[in-house]
C-alpha positions as CSV (number, residue, x, y, z in Angstrom):
1,X,23.2,-22.4,-25.6
2,X,19.8,-21.6,-27.2
3,X,19.6,-19.6,-30.4
4,X,16.9,-18.3,-32.4
5,X,16.0,-20.3,-35.4
6,X,14.8,-17.6,-37.6
7,X,15.1,-14.0,-38.1
8,X,12.9,-11.7,-35.8
9,X,10.8,-9.7,-38.2
10,X,10.5,-5.8,-37.8
11,X,7.2,-5.3,-37.0
12,X,7.5,-8.4,-34.2
13,X,10.5,-6.5,-32.5
14,X,9.2,-3.2,-33.1
15,X,6.1,-4.4,-31.1
16,X,7.9,-5.6,-28.3
17,X,9.7,-2.8,-27.8
18,X,6.4,-0.5,-27.7
19,X,5.2,-2.8,-24.8
20,X,8.5,-2.6,-23.1
21,X,8.4,1.0,-23.4
22,X,4.8,1.2,-22.1
23,X,5.5,-0.9,-19.2
24,X,8.3,1.7,-18.2
25,X,6.2,4.7,-18.8
26,X,3.5,3.1,-16.5
27,X,6.3,2.6,-13.7
28,X,7.4,6.1,-14.5
29,X,3.9,7.5,-13.9
30,X,3.1,5.4,-10.7
31,X,6.6,6.6,-9.1
32,X,5.6,10.3,-10.0
33,X,2.1,9.6,-8.3
34,X,3.7,8.5,-5.1
35,X,6.4,11.1,-4.8
36,X,3.9,14.0,-5.3
37,X,1.6,12.2,-2.5
38,X,4.4,12.0,-0.2
39,X,5.6,15.9,-1.1
40,X,1.9,17.0,-0.8
41,X,1.3,15.4,2.6
42,X,-1.8,13.3,1.3
43,X,0.0,9.8,1.6
44,X,-1.8,6.9,2.9
45,X,-1.5,3.1,2.7
46,X,2.4,3.1,2.4
47,X,5.3,3.3,4.8
48,X,8.4,5.2,4.2
49,X,10.9,6.3,7.1
50,X,10.8,10.0,8.0
51,X,13.9,12.3,8.0
52,X,14.8,12.8,11.7
53,X,14.6,16.5,12.9
54,X,17.5,18.6,14.3
55,X,16.2,18.4,17.7
56,X,15.9,14.8,17.7
57,X,19.4,14.4,16.5
58,X,20.9,16.6,19.3
59,X,19.0,14.6,22.3
């Protein structure tokens, strides 16, 4: 099993953590944008299943 040969410096580990947080923030922004477009009805370019209305379920 591979193990690190030297201790990782605080600067390097903090930099990696900052990059990881930045990627997560970008994904969260994209998810919010898609959600807003779905709710506003201006969505084009992606598919999502629409909920069945009550009339369709009764038939």
